[in-house]
C-alpha positions in Angstrom: 104.8 222.1 19.8 101.0 221.9 18.2 99.9 220.6 21.5 101.3 223.7 22.9 99.4 225.4 20.5 96.0 223.8 21.4 96.5 224.6 24.8 97.6 228.1 24.3 94.2 228.7 22.2 91.8 226.6 24.7 92.9 228.5 27.5 93.1 232.5 25.8 89.4 231.2 24.6 88.3 231.0 28.6 87.9 227.4 28.5 86.5 225.9 31.6 87.2 222.0 31.8 90.5 221.1 30.4 90.9 217.3 30.5 94.0 216.1 28.9 95.3 211.9 28.2 98.0 211.2 26.8 98.8 207.3 27.6 101.5 206.3 25.2 103.4 210.0 24.3 105.3 211.5 26.6 104.1 215.5 26.8 105.6 218.3 28.6 103.4 221.2 29.0 104.4 224.9 29.2 103.6 226.9 31.8 101.2 229.3 30.2 99.3 226.0 30.7 98.8 226.9 34.2 97.5 230.5 34.1 93.9 231.0 33.2 91.2 233.2 35.4 88.4 230.8 33.8 89.4 227.4 34.2 87.2 225.2 37.0 88.5 221.8 35.9 91.5 220.5 35.5 92.5 216.3 34.4 95.7 215.3 33.4 96.4 211.9 32.6 99.2 209.7 31.8 102.7 210.9 30.8 103.0 214.1 31.3 105.4 216.6 32.6 105.9 220.1 33.9 107.7 223.3 32.5 107.3 225.3 35.3 110.6 225.3 37.2 110.3 228.8 38.9 107.0 229.8 37.5 103.8 230.0 39.7 100.9 228.6 38.7 97.9 230.9 38.7 94.4 229.3 38.9 92.7 231.6 40.7 88.8 229.8 39.9 90.0 225.7 39.9 87.8 223.7 42.3 88.2 220.5 40.9 92.0 219.4 40.1 93.1 215.8 39.0 96.8 214.4 38.5 96.8 210.4 37.3 99.6 208.8 36.8 101.7 212.2 36.4 105.4 211.8 35.4 107.4 212.5 38.0 105.5 214.2 40.6 107.3 216.1 43.0 106.3 217.9 46.6 107.4 221.2 44.5 104.8 220.5 41.8 102.1 219.7 44.0 102.9 222.8 46.2 102.8 225.3 43.6 99.3 223.7 42.2 97.9 224.5 46.1 99.5 227.7 46.8 97.9 228.8 42.7 94.8 227.3 43.1 93.0 229.1 46.2 89.6 228.1 46.4 90.6 224.3 45.0 87.8 221.6 46.5 88.6 218.6 44.5 92.0 217.1 44.7 92.8 213.8 42.9 96.8 211.9 42.7 96.8 209.0 41.9 100.1 207.4 40.6 102.9 204.8 40.7 105.4 204.7 43.2 108.4 205.4 40.5 107.0 208.7 39.3 106.5 210.0 42.2 108.9 212.0 45.1 109.0 210.1 48.6 107.7 212.8 50.1 104.6 215.4 49.9 103.2 217.9 52.3 99.9 219.1 50.9 98.3 222.3 52.5 95.2 223.8 51.9 92.3 225.6 53.7 90.0 225.1 51.0 89.7 221.7 49.9 87.1 219.8 50.7 87.4 216.1 48.9 90.8 214.3 48.7 91.5 211.2 46.7 95.2 209.5 47.1 96.4 206.8 45.8 100.0 206.4 46.3 102.4 205.2 48.7 105.2 207.6 49.8 105.2 209.8 53.2 102.6 212.0 53.0 101.5 215.0 55.7 97.8 216.6 54.8 97.0 219.7 56.3 93.2 220.4 55.2 91.3 221.1 58.0 88.0 221.8 56.1 88.2 218.1 54.5 84.8 216.5 54.3 85.5 213.4 52.3 88.8 211.1 51.8 89.4 207.8 50.1 92.7 206.5 50.4 94.4 203.9 48.5 97.9 202.7 49.7 99.9 199.7 50.7 101.1 201.8 53.7 104.7 201.8 53.0 105.6 204.7 54.1 103.5 207.0 57.4 100.3 209.2 56.1 99.5 211.9 58.6 96.8 214.2 58.6 96.2 217.2 60.7 93.4 218.9 61.9 90.4 216.5 60.0 87.4 218.2 62.3 85.7 218.3 59.1 85.8 214.6 57.8 82.3 213.5 57.1 83.2 210.5 54.7 86.1 208.5 54.3 86.8 205.4 52.2 90.2 203.5 53.1 91.5 200.8 50.9 95.1 199.9 52.2 96.9 196.0 51.6 99.4 194.3 53.7 102.5 195.4 52.8 105.5 193.1 53.2 108.1 195.4 51.6 112.2 195.0 52.8 112.1 198.3 55.1 108.9 196.6 57.4 111.5 194.0 59.1 108.3 193.4 61.4 104.8 193.0 60.5 104.0 194.3 63.6 105.5 197.5 62.7 103.2 197.7 59.6 99.8 196.8 61.7 101.1 199.8 64.3 101.1 202.4 61.1 97.5 200.8 59.5 96.1 201.3 63.0 97.6 205.0 63.6 96.0 205.7 60.4 92.4 205.2 61.7 93.0 206.8 65.3 93.3 209.7 62.8 89.5 209.2 61.3 88.1 208.9 64.3 85.9 211.2 63.6 84.5 210.7 60.2 80.5 210.3 60.1 80.4 207.7 56.9 83.2 204.6 56.7 84.3 202.4 53.9 86.8 199.6 54.5 87.7 197.3 51.7 88.6 193.7 52.0 91.8 194.5 51.8 91.9 196.9 55.1 89.7 194.6 56.9 93.0 192.2 56.0 95.3 194.8 57.0 93.6 195.2 60.3 94.6 192.1 61.2 97.8 192.1 61.7 99.3 192.6 65.2 99.6 195.8 66.7 100.6 197.6 69.9 97.8 200.1 68.8 94.3 199.9 69.5 91.5 201.0 67.4 89.9 204.6 68.1 86.2 204.4 69.4 84.3 205.9 66.7 81.8 208.2 68.2 80.3 210.2 65.5 79.9 207.1 63.0 77.0 206.3 61.8 77.1 204.3 58.4 79.7 201.6 57.9 80.6 199.8 54.9 82.6 196.6 54.8 83.6 194.2 52.5 84.6 190.9 54.4 87.1 187.8 53.2 89.2 185.8 55.1 90.5 187.4 58.8 88.4 190.3 57.5 85.7 188.2 59.6 87.4 187.8 62.9 87.8 192.2 62.8 84.4 192.6 62.2 83.4 192.6 66.3 85.9 195.0 66.6 85.1 197.6 64.1 81.7 197.2 65.5 82.9 196.9 69.4 84.5 200.1 68.6 80.7 202.0 66.9 78.4 202.6 69.7 76.3 204.8 67.6 76.2 203.1 64.1 72.5 203.4 62.2 73.5 201.5 59.5 75.5 198.8 58.2 76.3 197.1 55.2 78.9 194.1 55.2 79.9 192.8 51.1 81.2 189.8 50.5 84.6 189.7 48.7 84.0 189.0 44.5 87.5 187.4 45.2 86.9 185.6 48.4 87.9 182.0 48.5 85.2 180.9 50.8 84.4 181.9 54.5 84.3 178.6 55.7 88.4 178.5 55.4 88.1 180.6 58.3 87.2 178.6 61.3 84.3 179.6 63.0 86.2 179.9 66.6 88.4 182.4 65.7 85.5 185.2 65.8 85.4 186.4 69.4 83.1 188.7 71.3 83.6 190.0 74.6 80.8 190.0 77.3 79.6 193.1 76.6 76.9 193.7 73.7 78.2 196.3 71.4 75.8 199.4 72.5 74.6 200.1 68.5 72.7 197.0 68.6 71.0 198.6 71.9 70.3 201.9 71.2 70.6 203.0 67.4 71.2 199.9 64.8 68.2 200.5 62.2 69.7 199.1 59.1 72.0 195.8 58.8 72.3 194.8 54.9 74.7 192.4 53.7 75.7 191.9 50.2 76.8 188.7 48.1 75.8 186.5 51.2 76.3 182.7 50.7 75.9 181.1 53.9 78.8 180.3 54.9 79.3 179.1 58.8 81.0 182.5 59.4 78.7 184.6 57.6 75.4 182.7 59.3 77.4 183.6 62.6 77.5 186.8 62.5 73.6 187.5 61.3 73.0 184.9 64.4 75.0 187.0 66.9 73.4 190.3 65.8 69.7 188.7 66.4 70.6 187.1 69.5 71.1 190.0 71.7 69.3 193.0 72.9 65.9 191.0 73.8 63.2 192.9 75.5 62.0 189.6 76.3 63.7 187.4 78.5 61.9 184.6 78.1 62.1 185.0 74.4 65.7 185.5 74.5 66.0 182.0 76.5 64.4 180.1 74.0 67.0 181.1 71.4 69.5 178.6 70.5 73.4 179.9 69.5 77.3 178.3 68.9 78.6 180.5 71.2 82.3 179.8 69.7 82.7 182.3 67.4 81.6 185.7 69.9 83.4 183.8 73.1 82.5 186.4 75.9 83.8 189.8 74.4 81.5 193.0 74.5 78.8 192.6 71.8 78.9 195.8 69.5 77.4 199.2 71.5 75.8 200.0 68.3 73.7 197.3 68.5 71.7 198.4 71.2 71.6 202.2 70.5 71.9 203.3 67.0 71.8 200.9 64.6 69.5 201.3 62.3 69.9 199.8 58.5 71.4 197.4 57.7 72.4 196.2 53.6 73.7 192.2 53.1 74.4 192.5 49.0 75.4 188.6 47.4 73.3 186.5 49.9 73.1 182.8 48.5 71.7 181.7 52.0 75.2 179.6 53.3 75.0 178.6 56.9 76.9 181.4 57.9 74.9 183.9 56.2 72.2 182.7 57.6 73.4 183.0 61.0 75.2 186.9 60.8 71.5 187.6 58.9 69.6 186.0 62.3 72.2 187.8 64.8 71.0 191.4 63.3 67.5 190.5 63.7 68.0 189.0 67.2 70.1 191.6 68.5 69.6 195.2 66.8 67.2 196.8 69.2 66.3 199.5 67.0 67.2 198.0 63.7 64.0 199.1 61.1 65.4 197.7 57.8 67.6 194.7 56.6 67.8 194.6 52.8 69.4 191.6 51.3 70.3 191.4 47.4 70.5 187.8 46.6 73.2 186.4 44.5 71.6 182.6 44.9 72.0 180.3 41.7 68.5 178.9 41.1 65.1 180.4 42.4 64.5 177.4 44.5 67.7 178.2 46.9 66.8 181.7 46.8 63.3 180.7 48.2 64.5 178.1 50.6 66.4 180.5 52.5 64.2 183.1 52.5 61.7 181.1 54.3 64.0 180.9 56.8 65.2 184.6 57.4 61.5 185.5 57.3 60.8 182.8 60.6 64.0 184.5 62.9 62.6 186.5 65.8 63.8 189.8 66.0 64.9 191.9 68.5 63.2 195.0 67.1 59.7 195.2 66.3 60.2 197.6 63.5 62.1 195.7 61.9 61.7 194.9 58.0 63.7 192.6 55.8 63.6 193.7 52.1 65.2 191.0 49.7 65.4 192.0 46.1 
């Protein structure tokens, strides 16, 4: 009862931001908490349920709504919030599966930012959405409508071995269908879990990301194998950041011959790639060969190209990513430790990205001596782009 009085007092005194956390005790919020002409930010976290029933939610100036770990969050509650918040711009829904209904339909013409950490069937109709952050296991189906305004997407989906999925291929199809809905995005960030999920067998293909100019991936294990495919589908990349996963048991466990490139070099290496950043670089065989690949292709001088030595087992005969030739301008490598693979990955970008402007390397080497050793080697790598600078930090 005291909580009701506190909330009523805040609402009647024209509060603009309300942030409620109830991690240990269950609280039922009255309908009066959701009728305010001044409230702009509402964040609810914890064991909260709603006493709205047939009552309408009236929040005409609400811009930001966070629903975190809410009890029994349902499609009815979400639809009430969306219909009663006509200028809502940011929505966060993060809760456990056991606390949710099995279906959601999110419809809002004003929503610009959406953060979801869920696992249920969901349809999203937000034509003006500009930012999407998704954390899920893709147990169910996620469908987006009219994502024509999407600028940035952060995707963290993990492999799911639920009993309702009879074949891993079915799960792979759901993951690939998700990405086909994000094909217009300009900035894309993929977690290590996502890169592993993309490795699942699928009858679907990755779409072409024609508008994508910034790509950030965190890789480990089979994620290295998917890196060439992502680049091949991104012809206009300008910036690439590769993060080593902190929990990666070691890139050496991935046989280097399983990373295969087709004959056509990714277009971004020739025309757009300016900066390649590699973080938490450890110099494993896989990491070194990825960098070597970026450095190999797109040479203006055929004689210089003929002098470059590369073990092609990691790339095979698949096309090189188009972004190597036309768009990739920036690469950032974090956690660089100078392993064989890390050195080859950096070398590959240097040798092949024709419009690369900057490779920024953040070192995590164990000692100054180790760092000095691999830095000297990196500086000596040939470069396809005369404008390319290698920056260490």
